[in-house]
C-alpha positions in Angstrom: 0.0 0.0 0.0 2.9 2.4 0.8 4.3 1.8 -2.7 0.9 2.6 -4.2 0.6 5.8 -2.2 4.1 6.9 -3.2 3.5 6.4 -6.9 -0.2 7.1 -7.0 0.2 10.4 -8.9 2.5 8.8 -11.4 0.1 5.9 -11.9 -2.9 8.2 -12.4 -1.0 10.4 -14.8 0.0 7.5 -17.1 -3.5 6.2 -16.9 -4.8 9.6 -18.1 -2.0 9.9 -20.7 -2.9 6.5 -22.3 -6.6 7.2 -22.2 -6.2 10.5 -24.2 -3.7 8.9 -26.5 -6.0 6.0 -27.2 -9.0 8.2 -27.8 -7.4 10.8 -30.1 -4.9 8.5 -31.8 -4.8 4.7 -31.4 -8.6 4.1 -31.7 -8.5 5.7 -35.2 -7.0 2.5 -36.6 -10.1 0.5 -35.4 -12.9 3.0 -36.0 -13.8 1.9 -39.5 -13.5 -1.9 -39.0 -16.9 -3.6 -39.8 -17.8 -5.9 -36.9 -21.1 -7.6 -36.2 -20.9 -9.6 -33.0 -19.7 -9.5 -29.4 -16.9 -12.0 -30.4 -15.7 -9.7 -33.2 -15.7 -6.7 -30.9 -14.0 -8.6 -28.1 -11.2 -9.8 -30.4 -10.4 -6.3 -31.7 -10.8 -4.8 -28.2 -8.1 -7.2 -26.9 -5.9 -6.2 -29.9 -6.6 -2.5 -29.2 -5.6 -2.9 -25.5 -2.5 -4.9 -26.4 -1.5 -2.2 -28.9 -2.1 0.6 -26.4 -0.2 -1.3 -23.7 2.9 -1.4 -26.0 2.5 2.3 -26.6 2.4 2.9 -22.8 6.0 1.6 -22.6 7.3 4.3 -25.0 5.2 7.0 -23.4 6.5 6.1 -20.0 10.2 6.4 -20.9 9.5 9.6 -22.8 8.1 11.1 -19.6 11.1 10.2 -17.3 13.1 13.3 -18.3 11.0 16.5 -17.8 12.9 18.5 -20.5 12.5 15.7 -23.1 8.8 15.3 -22.3 8.0 19.0 -22.4 9.6 19.5 -25.8 8.9 16.2 -27.6 5.5 15.2 -26.3 3.6 18.3 -27.6 5.2 18.1 -31.0 4.7 14.3 -31.4 1.2 14.3 -30.0 0.0 17.2 -32.1 1.6 15.7 -35.3 0.2 12.2 -34.7 -3.2 13.3 -33.6 -3.4 15.5 -36.7 -2.8 12.4 -38.9 -5.3 10.5 -36.8 -7.9 13.1 -37.8 -7.7 12.0 -41.4 -7.7 8.3 -40.4 -10.9 8.9 -38.4 -12.8 11.0 -40.9 -11.4 9.9 -44.3 -10.2 6.3 -43.6 -6.7 7.2 -44.8 -4.3 4.4 -44.5 -0.7 5.4 -43.5 1.8 3.8 -45.9 5.1 4.8 -47.5 3.2 5.9 -50.6 1.0 8.2 -48.4 4.2 9.6 -47.0 5.5 10.2 -50.5 2.3 11.8 -51.8 2.1 14.0 -48.7 5.7 15.2 -48.9 5.5 15.8 -52.7 2.1 17.4 -52.8 2.1 21.1 -53.7 1.5 23.5 -50.7 -1.7 25.0 -52.3 -3.3 21.6 -52.4 -2.4 21.0 -48.8 -3.9 24.3 -47.8 -7.2 23.3 -49.5 -7.4 20.3 -47.1 -7.5 22.5 -44.0 -11.1 22.8 -43.0 -13.0 24.2 -40.0 -13.5 20.8 -38.4 -9.8 20.0 -38.8 -8.8 23.3 -37.2 -11.3 22.7 -34.3 -9.8 19.2 -33.9 -6.3 20.7 -33.6 -7.5 23.3 -31.1 -9.0 20.6 -29.0 -5.7 18.6 -29.0 -3.7 21.7 -28.2 -6.0 22.1 -25.1 -5.3 18.5 -24.2 -1.6 19.1 -24.5 -1.8 22.2 -22.2 -3.8 20.2 -19.6 -1.4 17.3 -19.9 1.7 19.5 -19.3 0.0 21.0 -16.2 -0.7 17.6 -14.8 2.9 16.6 -15.6 4.3 19.6 -13.6 2.4 18.3 -10.5 3.8 14.8 -10.9 5.8 13.5 -8.0 8.2 10.5 -7.8 8.5 10.2 -11.6 11.7 8.2 -11.8 13.1 4.9 -13.0 12.8 3.6 -9.4 9.1 3.3 -9.9 7.5 -0.2 -10.2 6.0 1.1 -13.5 9.5 0.9 -15.1 9.3 -2.9 -15.2 5.8 -2.8 -16.6 7.0 -0.3 -19.3 9.8 -2.6 -20.2 7.4 -5.5 -20.6 5.2 -3.2 -22.8 8.0 -2.5 -25.2 9.0 -6.1 -25.2 5.4 -7.0 -26.1 5.7 -4.9 -29.3 8.8 -6.9 -30.4 7.2 -10.2 -29.5 4.1 -9.4 -31.5 6.0 -8.2 -34.5 8.3 -11.2 -34.5 5.3 -13.6 -34.2 3.3 -11.9 -36.9 4.8 -8.9 -38.7 2.4 -6.0 -38.9 0.4 -6.9 -35.8 1.1 -3.5 -34.3 3.2 -1.7 -37.0 0.3 -1.4 -39.4 -1.7 0.7 -36.9 -1.2 4.2 -35.4 1.2 5.5 -34.3 3.7 2.8 -35.3 2.7 2.9 -39.0 3.9 6.5 -39.3 7.4 5.6 -38.3 7.5 2.3 -40.3 6.1 4.1 -43.4 8.6 6.9 -43.1 11.4 4.4 -42.8 10.2 2.5 -45.9 10.0 5.8 -47.8 13.6 6.6 -47.0 14.9 3.2 -47.8 16.5 2.4 -51.1 14.8 0.0 -53.4 16.5 -3.4 -53.2 15.7 -4.1 -56.8 18.8 -3.2 -58.9 18.2 -2.6 -62.6 20.7 -3.2 -65.4 21.6 -0.1 -67.4 20.8 -0.3 -71.1 23.7 1.1 -73.0 23.1 -0.2 -76.5 20.4 0.8 -79.0 17.0 -1.0 -78.7 14.7 -1.4 -81.7 11.3 -2.8 -82.3 10.1 -4.5 -85.6 6.4 -3.8 -84.8 4.5 -0.7 -85.9 1.3 0.7 -84.2 1.0 -2.3 -81.9 -0.8 -1.6 -78.6 -0.7 -3.9 -75.6 -3.1 -3.4 -72.7 -1.9 -5.2 -69.6 -4.5 -5.4 -66.9 -2.6 -6.4 -63.7 -5.2 -8.0 -61.4 -5.2 -8.7 -57.7 -5.9 -11.9 -55.8 -7.9 -13.7 -58.6 -7.6 -17.4 -58.6 -8.1 -19.2 -61.9 -10.7 -21.8 -60.8 -13.3 -19.2 -59.7 -13.8 -18.0 -63.3 -16.9 -19.4 -65.0 -14.9 -19.3 -68.2 -12.6 -21.9 -66.7 -15.4 -24.3 -65.7 -16.5 -22.8 -62.3 -20.1 -23.7 -61.6 -21.2 -20.2 -60.5 -21.8 -17.5 -63.2 -18.9 -15.3 -62.3 -17.9 -14.3 -65.9 -21.2 -14.1 -67.8 -20.1 -11.3 -70.2 -16.7 -12.9 -71.1 -18.5 -16.2 -71.4 -20.6 -14.8 -74.3 -17.4 -13.8 -76.2 -15.8 -16.2 -78.5 -12.5 -14.3 -78.6 -11.3 -14.9 -75.1 -8.3 -17.2 -74.6 -8.1 -18.4 -71.0 -5.0 -19.9 -69.3 -6.3 -22.0 -66.4 -3.0 -23.5 -65.4 -0.8 -20.4 -64.6 1.6 -20.8 -61.7 3.6 -18.6 -59.3 4.9 -19.4 -55.8 5.1 -15.6 -55.2 1.8 -15.0 -53.4 1.8 -11.3 -52.6 2.0 -8.2 -54.7 5.3 -6.8 -53.4 7.3 -9.8 -54.7 5.1 -10.9 -57.5 4.9 -7.7 -59.5 8.8 -7.1 -59.7 9.1 -10.7 -61.0 6.5 -10.2 -63.7 8.0 -6.9 -64.9 11.6 -8.0 -65.1 13.6 -10.9 -66.4 13.8 -12.4 -62.9 12.9 -16.0 -62.5 10.3 -17.3 -59.9 13.2 -18.4 -57.7 15.4 -15.3 -58.1 17.1 -13.8 -55.0 17.7 -10.5 -56.9 21.4 -10.5 -56.0 22.1 -9.6 -59.6 20.7 -6.6 -61.5 17.6 -7.2 -63.7 16.3 -5.7 -66.9 13.1 -3.7 -66.4 10.4 -4.4 -69.0 9.2 -0.8 -68.9 12.7 0.6 -69.3 13.4 -1.7 -72.3 10.1 -0.6 -74.0 10.9 3.0 -73.3 14.3 2.6 -75.0 12.6 1.1 -78.0 10.4 4.3 -78.3 7.3 2.4 -77.2 5.1 4.7 -75.1 4.4 3.2 -71.6 1.5 4.1 -69.4 0.7 3.1 -65.8 -2.8 3.7 -64.5 -3.2 2.3 -61.0 -5.8 1.8 -58.2 -3.3 0.5 -55.7 -1.0 2.7 -53.6 2.5 1.7 -54.9 4.8 -0.4 -52.8 8.5 0.3 -52.6 9.3 -3.0 -54.5 7.6 -1.9 -57.7 7.1 1.8 -57.7 10.2 2.1 -59.9 8.2 0.7 -62.8 5.5 3.3 -62.2 8.1 6.1 -62.2 9.7 4.8 -65.4 6.4 4.8 -67.3 6.0 7.7 -69.8 2.7 8.5 -68.2 1.5 7.5 -64.8 -1.5 8.2 -62.6 -2.5 6.6 -59.3 -6.2 6.8 -58.6 -7.2 7.7 -55.0 -3.6 7.6 -53.7 -4.7 8.4 -50.1 -6.7 5.1 -49.7 -4.7 1.9 -49.8 -6.0 -1.7 -49.9 -6.4 -1.5 -46.1 -9.0 1.3 -46.5 -12.7 0.7 -46.4 -13.4 3.7 -48.7 -11.3 2.7 -51.7 -12.5 3.9 -55.1 -13.9 1.2 -57.4 -11.7 0.0 -60.3 -14.1 1.4 -63.0 -12.7 4.8 -62.2 -9.6 3.7 -64.0 -11.4 3.5 -67.3 -11.8 7.2 -68.1 -8.1 7.7 -67.6 -7.3 4.8 -69.8 -9.7 6.0 -72.6 -8.0 9.5 -72.5 -4.5 8.1 -72.8 -5.0 5.2 -75.2 -3.5 5.9 -78.7 -4.0 3.3 -81.4 -1.7 5.1 -83.8 1.6 4.4 -82.0 3.4 1.6 -80.3 2.0 1.6 -76.8 2.1 -0.5 -73.6 -0.4 0.3 -70.9 -0.5 -1.2 -67.5 -3.9 -1.0 -65.6 -3.3 -2.0 -62.0 -6.5 -3.0 -60.3 -7.4 -3.3 -56.6 -9.3 -6.3 -57.8 -10.3 -8.9 -55.3 -8.1 -7.8 -52.4 -9.5 -8.3 -49.0 -11.9 -6.6 -47.7 -14.1 -8.0 -50.5 -17.2 -5.9 -49.8 -15.5 -2.6 -50.7 -14.3 -3.9 -54.1 -17.5 -3.8 -56.0 -20.7 -1.6 -56.3 -23.9 -2.8 -54.7 -25.6 -4.0 -57.9 -22.8 -6.6 -58.3 -23.8 -8.2 -55.0 -25.4 -11.1 -56.8 -24.2 -14.0 -54.7 -25.6 -13.9 -51.2 -25.3 -14.0 -48.2 -22.1 -12.0 -48.0 -19.6 -11.2 -45.3 -20.5 -8.6 -42.7 -17.4 -8.7 -40.4 -13.7 -8.1 -41.0 -13.1 -10.7 -38.3 -13.0 -13.8 -40.6 -14.1 -16.4 -38.0 -17.4 -14.5 -37.7 -18.2 -15.2 -41.4 -19.3 -18.5 -42.8 -17.4 -20.1 -45.6 -20.4 -19.5 -47.9 -20.4 -15.8 -47.1 -16.7 -15.5 -47.7 -16.8 -17.2 -51.1 -20.0 -15.3 -52.2 -18.3 -12.0 -51.5 -15.2 -13.1 -53.3 -17.2 -14.3 -56.3 -19.0 -10.9 -56.5 -15.5 -9.3 -57.0 -15.0 -11.7 -59.9 -18.4 -10.7 -61.3 -17.2 -7.1 -61.2 -13.9 -8.0 -62.8 -15.9 -9.6 -65.6 -17.7 -6.3 -66.1 -14.4 -4.3 -65.9 -12.6 -6.4 -68.5 -15.6 -6.4 -70.8 -15.9 -2.6 -70.6 -12.2 -2.3 -71.5 -12.6 -4.6 -74.5 -15.7 -2.7 -75.7 -13.6 0.5 -75.7 -10.8 -1.2 -77.6 -13.3 -2.5 -80.2 -14.3 1.1 -81.0 -10.7 1.9 -81.9 -10.2 -0.6 -84.8 -6.7 -0.9 -83.4 -3.9 -3.5 -83.6 -4.3 -4.5 -80.0 -3.8 -7.4 -77.6 -5.2 -7.3 -74.1 -3.7 -9.4 -71.4 -5.3 -9.9 -68.0 -3.0 -11.4 -65.4 -3.6 -11.6 -61.6 -0.4 -11.2 -59.6 -1.4 -14.2 -57.5 -4.4 -16.2 -56.4 -6.4 -16.4 -53.2 -7.0 -19.1 -50.6 -10.7 -19.6 -49.7 -10.9 -21.9 -46.7 -8.6 -24.7 -48.0 -7.0 -26.3 -44.9 -8.8 -23.7 -42.9 -6.7 -20.9 -44.4 -7.8 -17.6 -46.0 -6.5 -14.8 -48.2 -3.0 -14.9 -49.7 0.7 -14.3 -48.8 0.9 -18.0 -47.9 1.6 -21.1 -49.9 -1.3 -23.2 -51.3 -2.5 -24.4 -54.7 -5.2 -21.7 -54.9 -2.9 -18.8 -54.1 -0.3 -20.1 -56.6 -2.8 -20.3 -59.5 -3.6 -16.8 -60.7 -6.2 -16.1 -63.4 -5.0 -15.2 -66.9 -7.0 -14.1 -70.0 -6.1 -12.8 -73.4 -8.2 -11.0 -76.0 -7.0 -9.8 -79.4 -8.6 -7.3 -81.7 -9.9 -8.3 -85.1 -7.1 -6.4 -86.7 -4.5 -8.1 -84.5 -5.9 -11.6 -85.3 -5.9 -10.8 -89.1 -2.3 -9.6 -89.0 -0.8 -12.2 -86.6 -2.7 -15.5 -87.1 0.3 -17.5 -86.1 0.3 -15.7 -82.7 -3.3 -16.7 -82.1 -2.5 -20.3 -83.0 0.5 -20.3 -80.6 -1.6 -18.9 -77.8 -4.3 -21.5 -78.2 -1.7 -24.3 -78.2 -0.3 -23.0 -75.0 -3.5 -22.2 -73.1 -3.9 -25.5 -71.3 -0.2 -26.0 -70.5 1.3 -25.1 -67.1 2.4 -21.4 -67.6 4.9 -20.0 -65.2 4.7 -16.2 -64.7 8.3 -16.2 -66.0 6.7 -16.0 -69.4 5.6 -12.3 -69.3 8.8 -10.3 -69.7 10.1 -12.6 -72.5 6.8 -12.8 -74.3 6.2 -9.1 -74.4 9.7 -8.5 -75.9 9.0 -11.2 -78.4 5.6 -9.7 -79.2 7.2 -6.3 -80.0 10.1 -8.1 -81.8 12.6 -6.2 -79.6 16.2 -6.2 -80.8 19.2 -5.1 -78.7 18.4 -6.9 -75.4 18.4 -10.6 -74.8 15.4 -12.6 -73.8 14.6 -16.3 -73.4 12.5 -17.5 -76.4 11.8 -20.8 -74.7 9.5 -18.9 -72.3 7.6 -17.1 -75.0 3.9 -18.0 -75.4 3.3 -15.9 -78.5 
């Protein structure tokens, strides 16, 4: 009891400090999560408490030195709470791309974001800071001799243990994701590209390639591949779609799959040696390259976006973790505006696709398969609900690809469209879900090819070769080499044994 009396003021101060920190900052990361039951809420409440407990450790040691606390706490708290405002009210997800967009945005655009509610929120937090500093000045026995020191050490250790057990457990949420994202922004890309010193030529003229880079679409959930549910009714009606049901990649998440697809790296490459970038090779051959994306770029592949002659990222402040992400159809007007059938052109359209959380990936009128998921806590959903929601995203993909083809058909262009998902998705097999883990479903991404009438007339041998390859096992190694072959690139080597054209 004597110990409790001695350190009572310190205990109450840190209880207050963590309460205000959790309300104005930490809870922002949980505010938008859809939950439907007591079990769901209980699970995330425990996660929230564990996260705040780890934060307590850092706040505690920050408070030990009065000069450090009085200088750093107001700055850090106001900065982080200001970011939390946008997480609360706009469902912004903090990532290295968000850091980049924020730092590189013009000052006049930033000023336009300052609203009356935001100013009032800052004033409220300034008031909280003033009150906190007054309480801190009254604090007694605030030293490392306190029993709270051991508890604070355990709190910091809990962060390390959680991250070692499952990376991102805490670091994907406020306030840790700010520091992690800033670190990722400052890091150099580990992908080293080979310089191209010799002249690159193409033997094709006015050939346009539209590459739709999909997300988390497994081949066996496409009706066109024999799936029993009508997930691709529009593409099913077409007689000009060539599907490849046996594609394969062991790289089951975007950050490692996309760099492999867009370079001459193999599926088992460790990237210790420099690679050729497909975008860079095409640029050198005077082929116009475009990148139109609905995913906030990751460090591993942003270099390809920056290399593209034209690039635009839709809705950059909402990542795949956001619940307010724009639908992929918003990519189409940008594509239509930049498509030019009169030149050699390679356009990448990067979809958010079927990335979890499925219910924010398609408009309501595509909610055909029911019942659907209602909770982000996967155990609260039935397997039927999970699969129905996922299949609705495929139904929307069917619409998106068909709309893209319809636009291309208007152009009377020499065009080939390639849809390729970066990886598949696990849907309950061996009681596993989603991707970034090994499994037949996550290693079998969907792939479709459509060719314009003009293309088919000019290159009948390519159509014949595609049809002869469509049922073979096709490693994603094929892409780089096949595109160079398609454009008949000269001046840089590629492996003709991997070409499907």
